[in-house]
C-alpha positions in Angstrom: -22.2 18.9 -89.2 -18.7 18.5 -90.4 -18.2 20.0 -94.0 -16.5 16.5 -95.0 -18.8 13.9 -96.0 -18.9 10.6 -94.0 -20.1 7.9 -96.2 -20.2 5.1 -93.3 -24.1 5.2 -92.6 -23.8 3.9 -89.1 -21.1 6.6 -88.5 -23.2 9.4 -90.4 -26.2 8.8 -87.9 -24.1 8.7 -85.0 -22.5 12.3 -85.9 -26.2 13.4 -86.5 -27.5 12.6 -83.3 -24.4 14.0 -81.5 -24.5 17.2 -83.5 -28.0 17.6 -82.6 -27.4 17.3 -78.9 -24.6 19.9 -79.2 -27.1 22.3 -80.9 -29.6 21.5 -78.0 -27.2 22.3 -75.5 -26.2 25.5 -77.0 -29.9 26.9 -77.2 -31.3 29.2 -74.4 -33.0 27.4 -71.9 -36.5 28.3 -72.3 -39.8 25.9 -71.6 -40.2 25.5 -75.6 -36.5 24.5 -76.1 -36.5 22.0 -73.3 -39.6 20.3 -74.6 -38.7 20.5 -78.4 -35.0 19.6 -77.6 -36.3 16.4 -75.9 -38.1 15.7 -79.1 -35.2 16.2 -81.3 -32.8 14.3 -79.2 -35.2 11.2 -79.1 -35.7 11.5 -82.9 -32.2 12.1 -84.0 -31.0 9.2 -81.6 -33.4 7.0 -83.0 -32.4 7.1 -86.8 -29.1 5.6 -86.0 -30.4 3.2 -83.4 -33.1 1.8 -86.0 -30.3 1.9 -88.9 -28.1 -0.4 -86.6 -30.9 -2.7 -85.5 -31.8 -3.2 -89.3 -28.1 -4.3 -90.0 -28.8 -6.9 -87.3 -32.0 -7.9 -89.0 -34.2 -11.1 -88.5 -35.0 -11.2 -92.2 -36.0 -9.1 -95.0 -39.3 -7.7 -93.5 -37.6 -6.8 -90.0 -34.9 -5.0 -92.2 -37.4 -3.0 -94.1 -39.4 -2.3 -91.0 -36.6 -0.9 -89.3 -35.0 1.2 -92.3 -38.5 2.7 -92.5 -38.7 3.6 -88.9 -35.1 5.2 -89.1 -36.4 7.4 -92.3 -39.6 8.3 -90.3 -37.6 9.6 -87.5 -35.2 11.7 -89.7 -38.3 13.2 -91.1 -39.5 13.9 -87.2 -36.2 15.0 -86.7 -36.4 17.7 -89.4 -39.6 18.9 -88.0 -38.5 19.6 -84.8 -35.3 21.1 -86.0 -37.4 23.3 -88.3 -39.2 24.4 -85.4 -36.4 25.3 -83.0 -34.7 27.3 -86.2 -37.9 29.5 -86.3 -38.2 30.2 -82.6 -34.3 30.8 -82.1 -32.9 33.9 -83.7 -29.3 33.7 -84.0 -29.2 29.5 -84.3 -30.6 29.6 -88.0 -27.4 28.5 -89.7 -26.7 25.7 -87.3 -30.5 24.5 -87.6 -30.3 24.7 -91.1 -26.8 22.6 -91.2 -28.7 19.9 -89.3 -31.9 20.1 -91.3 -30.2 19.6 -94.6 -28.4 16.4 -92.8 -31.8 15.1 -91.8 -33.0 15.8 -95.2 -30.0 13.8 -96.8 -30.3 10.9 -94.3 -33.9 10.6 -95.2 -33.0 10.6 -98.9 -30.4 7.7 -98.3 -32.9 5.6 -96.3 -35.6 6.1 -99.0 -32.8 4.9 -101.5 -32.3 2.0 -99.6 -36.0 1.0 -99.0 -36.8 1.4 -102.8 -33.5 -0.8 -103.8 -34.6 -3.4 -101.4 -38.4 -3.3 -102.3 -37.5 -3.6 -106.2 -35.0 -6.4 -105.4 -37.8 -8.5 -103.7 -40.1 -8.0 -106.5 
């Protein structure tokens, strides 16, 4: 990931998905990496896609559901990245940077959920 922080969450989720794709592309083409790579590509792209959908909400319930799905996908991306990190010597630094970003995205999305839930009560 870029060292400078992107504050626009739509852009940040896009960069996360893009960097995950670059990471997968750089890994050796083993059966495990190909299959796990498919999973990380899906999950990382889904974070941003669901965030965009949330912003085009049909109502507050729809917004919260989409943000929760985006958070779930960030957590799933973290899982696949951890697995790829553990199975690919020489790629730990790149994987760890993406894991940190997945965790940060998950925390940001959790904060949005918590603030929205509090304001509805």
